[in-house]
C-alpha positions as CSV (number, residue, x, y, z in Angstrom):
1,M,-20.6,8.0,-11.4
2,N,-17.3,6.1,-11.2
3,K,-16.8,6.4,-7.5
4,Q,-15.0,3.6,-5.7
5,T,-17.1,4.1,-2.6
6,F,-20.6,5.6,-2.0
7,E,-23.6,5.3,0.3
8,Q,-27.3,5.1,-0.5
9,N,-29.9,4.9,2.3
10,D,-28.8,2.0,4.5
11,L,-26.3,0.5,2.1
12,F,-22.6,1.1,1.8
13,Y,-21.0,0.3,-1.6
14,T,-17.3,-0.1,-2.3
15,K,-15.5,-1.3,-5.4
16,N,-12.1,-2.9,-6.1
17,I,-10.5,-3.4,-9.4
18,V,-8.5,-6.7,-9.7
19,D,-6.8,-9.0,-12.1
20,P,-6.9,-10.8,-14.5
21,L,-9.0,-8.4,-16.7
22,F,-9.4,-5.3,-14.6
23,N,-12.5,-6.9,-13.0
24,N,-14.8,-4.7,-10.9
25,I,-15.8,-6.5,-7.7
26,W,-18.2,-4.9,-5.2
27,L,-18.7,-5.3,-1.5
28,I,-22.2,-4.0,-0.4
29,G,-23.3,-3.9,3.2
30,S,-26.0,-2.8,5.5
31,K,-24.8,0.0,7.7
32,K,-27.4,-1.0,10.4
33,T,-26.7,-4.8,10.6
34,K,-23.1,-4.9,9.1
35,N,-24.2,-7.9,7.0
36,A,-22.8,-7.7,3.5
37,I,-22.5,-9.4,0.1
38,L,-19.7,-9.7,-2.5
39,L,-20.3,-9.4,-6.2
40,D,-18.2,-11.7,-8.3
41,A,-15.0,-13.7,-7.4
42,P,-12.1,-13.2,-9.8
43,P,-8.9,-15.3,-9.2
44,D,-6.8,-12.4,-8.0
45,I,-6.8,-13.6,-4.4
46,N,-3.9,-11.5,-3.1
47,N,-5.6,-8.2,-4.0
48,I,-9.0,-9.5,-2.9
49,K,-7.6,-10.4,0.5
50,K,-6.3,-6.9,0.9
51,F,-9.7,-5.5,-0.1
52,L,-11.5,-7.8,2.4
53,I,-9.0,-7.0,5.2
54,N,-9.5,-3.3,4.6
55,N,-13.3,-3.9,4.9
56,N,-13.2,-6.4,7.7
57,Q,-16.0,-4.7,9.6
58,W,-18.5,-6.3,7.3
59,N,-20.0,-9.7,7.8
60,I,-20.0,-11.2,4.3
61,N,-22.5,-14.1,4.1
62,S,-23.2,-14.4,0.3
63,I,-21.4,-14.1,-3.0
64,F,-23.3,-13.2,-6.1
65,I,-21.8,-14.4,-9.4
66,T,-22.9,-12.5,-12.5
67,H,-21.8,-15.3,-14.9
68,N,-19.5,-18.2,-15.0
69,H,-16.4,-17.0,-17.0
70,Y,-13.2,-17.7,-15.2
71,D,-12.4,-14.0,-14.5
72,H,-15.6,-13.7,-12.5
73,I,-15.7,-17.0,-10.6
74,D,-12.4,-18.8,-10.3
75,G,-11.5,-17.1,-7.0
76,L,-14.5,-18.6,-5.2
77,K,-12.7,-21.4,-3.3
78,D,-9.9,-19.1,-2.2
79,I,-12.3,-16.4,-1.1
80,I,-14.4,-18.8,0.9
81,S,-11.3,-20.3,2.4
82,F,-10.0,-16.9,3.4
83,L,-13.3,-15.9,4.9
84,N,-13.3,-19.2,6.8
85,K,-17.1,-19.4,7.2
86,E,-20.2,-20.7,5.5
87,I,-20.9,-18.6,2.4
88,I,-24.0,-18.9,0.2
89,I,-23.1,-18.8,-3.5
90,W,-25.8,-17.3,-5.8
91,I,-25.6,-18.1,-9.6
92,G,-27.8,-18.5,-12.7
93,I,-28.7,-22.2,-12.9
94,N,-27.5,-22.4,-16.5
95,D,-24.1,-21.3,-15.4
96,S,-23.9,-23.6,-12.4
97,D,-21.9,-26.4,-13.9
98,K,-18.8,-24.4,-13.3
99,L,-19.4,-24.7,-9.5
100,K,-19.0,-28.5,-9.9
101,E,-15.6,-28.0,-11.5
102,L,-14.7,-25.7,-8.5
103,K,-16.0,-28.4,-6.1
104,I,-18.4,-26.0,-4.3
105,N,-20.5,-27.8,-1.8
106,P,-24.1,-27.9,-3.3
107,K,-25.4,-27.2,0.2
108,Y,-24.3,-23.6,-0.2
109,I,-25.5,-23.0,-3.7
110,K,-28.7,-21.0,-4.5
111,Y,-30.1,-20.2,-8.0
112,Y,-31.4,-16.8,-9.0
113,E,-34.3,-18.5,-10.8
114,N,-35.6,-19.9,-7.6
115,S,-35.8,-16.6,-5.8
116,K,-36.3,-13.4,-7.8
117,Q,-35.1,-11.2,-4.9
118,Y,-33.0,-11.1,-1.8
119,K,-33.0,-8.7,1.2
120,L,-29.9,-7.1,2.6
121,N,-31.5,-5.9,5.9
122,Q,-34.6,-4.1,4.5
123,T,-33.2,-3.4,1.0
124,I,-34.5,-5.6,-1.8
125,I,-32.0,-6.9,-4.3
126,Q,-33.5,-8.0,-7.6
127,F,-32.2,-10.6,-10.0
128,I,-32.7,-10.0,-13.7
129,S,-31.9,-13.0,-16.0
130,T,-30.1,-11.8,-19.1
131,P,-28.6,-14.8,-21.0
132,G,-26.5,-14.1,-24.0
133,H,-23.0,-13.5,-22.9
134,T,-23.4,-16.8,-21.1
135,P,-26.5,-18.9,-20.7
136,G,-26.9,-18.0,-17.1
137,S,-25.8,-14.4,-17.1
138,T,-27.7,-12.4,-14.4
139,C,-27.8,-8.7,-13.7
140,I,-28.3,-7.5,-10.1
141,L,-30.4,-4.4,-9.3
142,I,-29.9,-2.8,-6.0
143,E,-31.7,0.6,-5.4
144,D,-30.5,2.9,-8.2
145,N,-27.6,0.6,-9.2
146,L,-27.5,-2.1,-11.9
147,F,-24.6,-4.5,-11.7
148,S,-24.5,-5.8,-15.2
149,G,-21.6,-8.2,-15.2
150,D,-20.6,-8.6,-18.9
151,T,-24.1,-8.1,-20.2
152,L,-24.0,-4.3,-20.8
153,F,-21.2,-1.8,-21.0
154,P,-20.8,1.8,-22.0
155,G,-20.9,1.7,-25.8
156,G,-22.3,-1.8,-26.3
157,P,-23.3,-5.2,-25.2
158,G,-21.0,-8.0,-23.9
159,R,-19.2,-10.3,-26.2
160,T,-21.1,-13.2,-27.7
161,Q,-20.0,-16.4,-29.3
162,D,-22.5,-16.7,-32.1
163,S,-25.4,-14.8,-33.7
164,K,-28.0,-16.8,-31.8
165,S,-26.5,-15.7,-28.5
166,F,-26.2,-12.1,-29.8
167,K,-29.9,-12.0,-30.6
168,I,-30.8,-13.4,-27.2
169,L,-28.5,-10.8,-25.5
170,I,-29.9,-7.9,-27.5
171,D,-33.5,-9.0,-26.7
172,N,-32.8,-9.2,-23.0
173,I,-31.0,-5.9,-22.9
174,E,-33.9,-4.1,-24.7
175,K,-36.7,-5.7,-22.9
176,K,-35.3,-6.2,-19.4
177,L,-32.7,-3.4,-18.9
178,L,-33.4,-0.5,-21.1
179,N,-36.9,-0.2,-19.7
180,L,-35.6,0.5,-16.2
181,S,-35.6,4.1,-14.9
182,E,-33.2,6.2,-16.9
183,H,-31.4,7.5,-13.9
184,I,-30.2,4.1,-12.8
185,I,-26.4,3.8,-12.9
186,V,-25.0,0.8,-14.7
187,H,-21.9,-0.8,-13.1
188,P,-20.4,-3.3,-15.5
189,G,-18.0,-6.1,-14.6
190,H,-15.1,-4.2,-16.2
191,G,-14.4,-0.5,-16.9
192,N,-16.4,2.6,-16.2
193,D,-20.0,3.1,-15.3
194,T,-22.8,4.4,-17.5
195,T,-26.5,5.0,-17.0
196,I,-29.7,3.5,-18.5
197,K,-30.4,6.8,-20.2
198,N,-27.0,6.8,-22.0
199,S,-27.3,3.1,-22.9
200,L,-30.8,3.7,-24.3
201,N,-29.6,6.5,-26.4
202,E,-26.7,4.4,-27.7
203,F,-29.0,1.5,-28.4
204,Q,-31.5,3.6,-30.4
205,I,-28.6,4.7,-32.6
206,F,-27.8,1.0,-33.1
207,K,-31.4,0.2,-34.0
208,S,-31.7,3.2,-36.4
209,K,-29.0,1.5,-38.6
210,N,-31.5,-1.3,-39.4
211,L,-28.7,-3.8,-39.5
212,N,-29.3,-7.4,-40.3
213,I,-28.2,-8.9,-37.0
214,D,-28.5,-12.5,-38.3
215,N,-24.7,-12.8,-38.6
216,L,-23.6,-10.5,-35.9
217,S,-21.6,-11.7,-32.9
218,G,-18.4,-11.1,-31.0
219,N,-17.5,-7.6,-29.8
220,I,-20.3,-5.3,-31.1
221,T,-20.6,-1.6,-30.4
222,W,-23.8,0.4,-30.5
223,Q,-22.3,3.1,-32.8
């Protein structure tokens, strides 16, 4: 479940763990076309360069940002410069102000909300809007793999700033993620993988407590 590299049908998946917060970044490519995408852009450019050099057989043409916190996005300019080509940046529209700060050319920005899916060769990539951790947080579903950013982890949801955000996050997790197939593997933005089945079981324990969630926020665990 926590493999660094695996294949599924036409796609090749490989993960690297980088600073500043043990971020998981993924390179996912079509074995047939060699076209590829990168998931998230932490600022650890030296390690990311090594990762990209070791995988230089892939033609990366898009970067998908799960949310706009610095440890997932601040490496964008350096990565684009290193790749030295036109790269499309995908992001949730409500997280996109960060791209202005990073001075990303609007010509190369696309919003998940304007296209609910993307194709890597013939494989459909689905975008699932899951605000809560940030207003524009988005999970990315590829085959049997859910890349959840900081929305869902083993043992609990992502951190939230206030109770309103926590309620929004919980609602999105319950209605948009936990109703996916139980066998789907969840790959969070940090740490180890889990499955929808495990997450659903953990969430049911949380719900059984009948907690008043009106004042809950921060780092919350299911158990």
